[in-house]
C-alpha positions as CSV (number, residue, x, y, z in Angstrom):
1,D,30.4,2.4,16.8
2,V,29.5,2.9,20.4
3,Y,32.6,2.5,22.6
4,A,35.2,0.8,20.5
5,T,38.6,3.2,19.3
6,K,40.2,2.1,16.4
7,K,42.9,4.0,15.8
8,W,45.4,4.1,12.3
9,D,49.1,5.9,12.2
10,T,50.8,5.2,9.2
11,D,52.4,7.2,6.0
12,T,51.4,5.1,3.4
13,R,48.9,6.3,1.4
14,Y,46.0,4.3,0.4
15,T,43.6,4.5,-2.2
16,S,39.9,2.8,-2.2
17,P,39.4,0.2,-5.0
18,L,36.3,0.8,-7.1
19,G,33.7,-1.7,-5.5
20,I,30.3,-3.0,-7.1
21,K,27.4,-4.1,-5.2
22,L,24.4,-6.0,-6.1
23,G,21.3,-7.0,-3.8
24,L,18.0,-8.9,-3.6
25,N,15.5,-8.2,-1.3
26,L,12.3,-10.7,-1.2
27,P,9.3,-10.1,1.3
28,L,6.9,-13.0,2.3
29,F,4.3,-14.2,5.2
30,Y,2.7,-10.4,4.3
31,R,5.7,-8.3,4.2
32,R,6.8,-9.9,8.0
33,L,9.6,-11.7,6.7
34,L,12.3,-10.4,4.9
35,L,15.3,-12.7,3.2
36,S,17.9,-10.2,1.4
37,L,21.2,-11.1,-0.5
38,D,23.8,-9.0,-2.1
39,G,27.3,-9.8,-3.4
40,E,30.3,-7.2,-3.5
41,S,33.0,-7.7,-6.2
42,T,36.3,-5.5,-6.7
43,P,36.4,-5.4,-10.7
44,K,40.4,-5.5,-12.5
45,F,39.5,-3.6,-16.2
46,S,41.8,-3.9,-18.3
47,K,42.1,-3.0,-21.9
48,A,41.0,-6.7,-23.0
49,L,39.4,-8.1,-20.0
50,F,37.4,-7.5,-17.0
51,K,37.9,-9.5,-13.7
52,T,36.7,-9.3,-10.8
53,E,38.6,-10.2,-7.6
54,N,37.8,-10.8,-3.6
55,M,33.5,-11.8,-4.3
56,N,31.8,-11.9,-0.9
57,I,28.5,-12.7,-0.7
58,N,25.6,-11.8,2.0
59,F,22.9,-13.3,3.2
60,G,20.6,-11.2,5.8
61,L,17.3,-11.3,7.2
62,G,14.8,-9.8,8.9
63,Y,11.2,-10.2,11.0
64,Q,8.6,-8.0,12.1
65,I,7.8,-9.2,15.4
66,M,5.6,-6.7,16.8
67,D,4.0,-3.3,14.9
68,K,7.2,-1.1,15.0
69,L,10.2,-3.5,16.2
70,N,11.8,-5.0,13.9
71,L,15.1,-7.8,14.4
72,F,17.3,-8.8,12.0
73,G,20.6,-10.4,11.5
74,G,23.0,-11.9,8.7
75,L,25.8,-13.6,8.0
76,G,29.2,-12.6,5.4
77,A,32.0,-14.0,4.1
78,N,34.6,-15.6,6.0
79,L,31.9,-16.1,8.9
80,N,31.4,-12.5,9.4
81,Y,28.5,-11.6,11.4
82,F,25.6,-9.1,12.4
83,A,23.0,-8.9,14.8
84,G,20.2,-6.2,15.9
85,L,16.9,-4.8,16.3
86,S,15.0,-1.6,14.6
87,F,12.7,0.5,16.3
88,T,10.7,2.9,13.9
89,P,8.1,4.7,16.2
90,P,6.6,7.6,13.9
91,S,7.3,7.8,10.0
92,W,10.0,10.8,10.3
93,Y,12.4,7.8,12.4
94,K,14.0,5.3,12.8
95,L,16.7,3.6,15.4
96,D,18.5,0.7,14.9
97,Y,20.8,-0.8,17.5
98,K,23.5,-3.6,15.8
99,F,26.0,-6.0,17.0
100,A,28.9,-7.0,14.3
101,A,31.5,-9.1,14.3
102,D,34.0,-9.0,11.4
103,A,37.7,-8.4,10.3
104,I,37.9,-5.5,13.0
105,G,36.8,-7.0,15.7
106,Q,33.5,-7.4,17.0
107,N,31.6,-4.1,17.4
108,H,28.3,-2.4,18.9
109,W,26.8,0.1,16.7
110,V,23.7,2.1,17.1
111,S,22.0,4.6,14.4
112,M,18.9,7.3,13.3
113,E,17.6,8.3,10.6
114,M,15.6,10.8,10.3
115,K,13.0,11.5,7.3
116,F,13.0,16.1,6.7
117,G,10.9,17.5,4.3
118,S,7.0,17.6,3.8
119,E,5.5,14.0,2.8
120,S,2.0,14.1,1.8
121,T,-1.2,13.2,4.2
122,K,-2.4,10.9,1.7
123,T,0.6,9.3,1.9
124,L,1.0,8.7,5.1
125,I,-2.9,7.9,5.2
126,A,-2.5,5.6,2.4
127,R,0.6,4.1,4.4
128,E,-1.0,3.7,7.7
129,E,-4.2,1.7,6.1
130,R,-2.5,-1.0,4.0
131,S,-0.1,-1.5,7.2
132,K,-4.0,-2.0,9.3
133,I,-5.4,-4.0,6.5
134,L,-2.4,-6.5,6.1
135,T,-2.2,-7.0,9.2
136,T,-5.8,-7.7,9.8
137,T,-6.3,-10.1,6.8
138,R,-3.5,-12.3,8.6
139,E,-5.4,-12.2,11.6
140,K,-8.7,-13.4,9.9
141,M,-6.4,-16.3,8.1
142,I,-4.9,-17.7,11.4
143,Q,-9.1,-17.2,12.3
144,H,-10.2,-19.4,9.7
145,Y,-7.5,-22.0,10.1
146,I,-7.7,-22.1,13.7
147,K,-11.5,-22.5,13.2
148,A,-10.4,-25.1,10.0
149,V,-8.2,-27.3,12.7
150,E,-10.8,-27.6,15.2
151,S,-13.9,-28.7,13.4
152,D,-11.1,-31.3,11.1
153,T,-10.7,-32.7,15.0
154,E,-14.8,-32.2,16.3
155,G,-14.9,-34.6,12.5
156,E,-16.8,-31.7,11.3
157,Y,-15.7,-31.9,8.1
158,E,-17.9,-29.9,5.8
159,S,-17.1,-27.3,8.2
160,A,-13.6,-27.3,8.4
161,M,-13.2,-27.2,4.1
162,K,-15.4,-24.4,4.4
163,E,-12.9,-22.4,6.7
164,I,-9.6,-24.2,4.7
165,N,-11.0,-22.5,1.8
166,E,-11.4,-18.9,3.1
167,V,-7.8,-20.2,4.2
168,L,-6.7,-20.3,0.9
169,K,-9.0,-17.4,-0.8
170,I,-6.7,-15.1,1.8
171,D,-3.1,-16.7,0.8
172,P,-3.5,-19.5,-2.1
173,E,0.4,-20.5,-1.3
174,Y,0.6,-21.1,2.8
175,K,1.5,-24.4,3.1
176,P,0.0,-25.2,6.6
177,G,-3.5,-24.4,4.7
178,K,-2.9,-26.3,1.5
179,T,-1.6,-29.4,3.8
180,L,-4.2,-29.3,6.2
181,K,-6.6,-29.2,3.0
182,K,-5.0,-32.6,1.8
183,L,-5.7,-34.0,5.1
184,I,-9.4,-32.9,5.2
185,Q,-10.1,-34.1,2.5
186,K,-8.4,-37.8,3.0
187,H,-10.9,-38.1,6.2
188,M,-13.5,-36.6,4.2
189,K,-12.5,-40.2,2.1
190,Q,-12.8,-42.3,5.0
191,R,-16.0,-41.1,6.4
192,I,-18.1,-41.3,2.7
193,K,-16.2,-44.9,2.6
194,E,-17.2,-45.8,6.1
195,V,-20.9,-44.7,5.8
196,S,-20.7,-47.2,2.5
197,E,-19.3,-50.1,4.5
198,E,-22.1,-49.6,6.7
199,T,-24.8,-49.1,4.4
200,T,-23.8,-52.4,2.3
201,T,-23.8,-53.9,5.7
202,T,-27.4,-53.5,6.6
203,E,-29.2,-53.9,3.1
204,T,-27.0,-57.3,3.0
205,A,-28.0,-58.4,7.0
206,P,-30.6,-61.4,7.1
207,T,-33.7,-60.6,8.1
208,K,-35.3,-62.0,10.7
């Protein structure tokens, strides 16, 4: 804690209960977005029964806004919440700031993690290359998407379809891409219908 001071001065002996905590992380959007969910409980054991008390569910969200900078926040039991940012310049240390509001009040936290020991050069290179590939791939996908929108707006539906297919090759589950593809297909059908109607009108027009 940065500046808050908490002090307990009692003669009561307190034994911390056993706690069990399970969680799940779900990376999305080329690992730029991270959703997390965890549950924490205090179990009670008896000869014939296993019970849990004080079940708490926590939800968290993190987003990478820059290559080395992440924002995060979360909501827990009793409307406790936290928010902060994480900065990771090189690979061997990490700096975090967090503001949290919980049962003991509002607190500001600053933490620093450092890694010691050797890590192979191949591992470091592979990590950096993977990050570059993901970033480059995402940029290409966005470029194809923008071109598809522009081509569709200009009525160049074949070109738009080609671009949006490139987007969906990169990420078949990209929802804006799937929506745009349906729109382009609709425009193409309308164009075919209009051309067909114009051809029919020309063929049936009386000759002078």
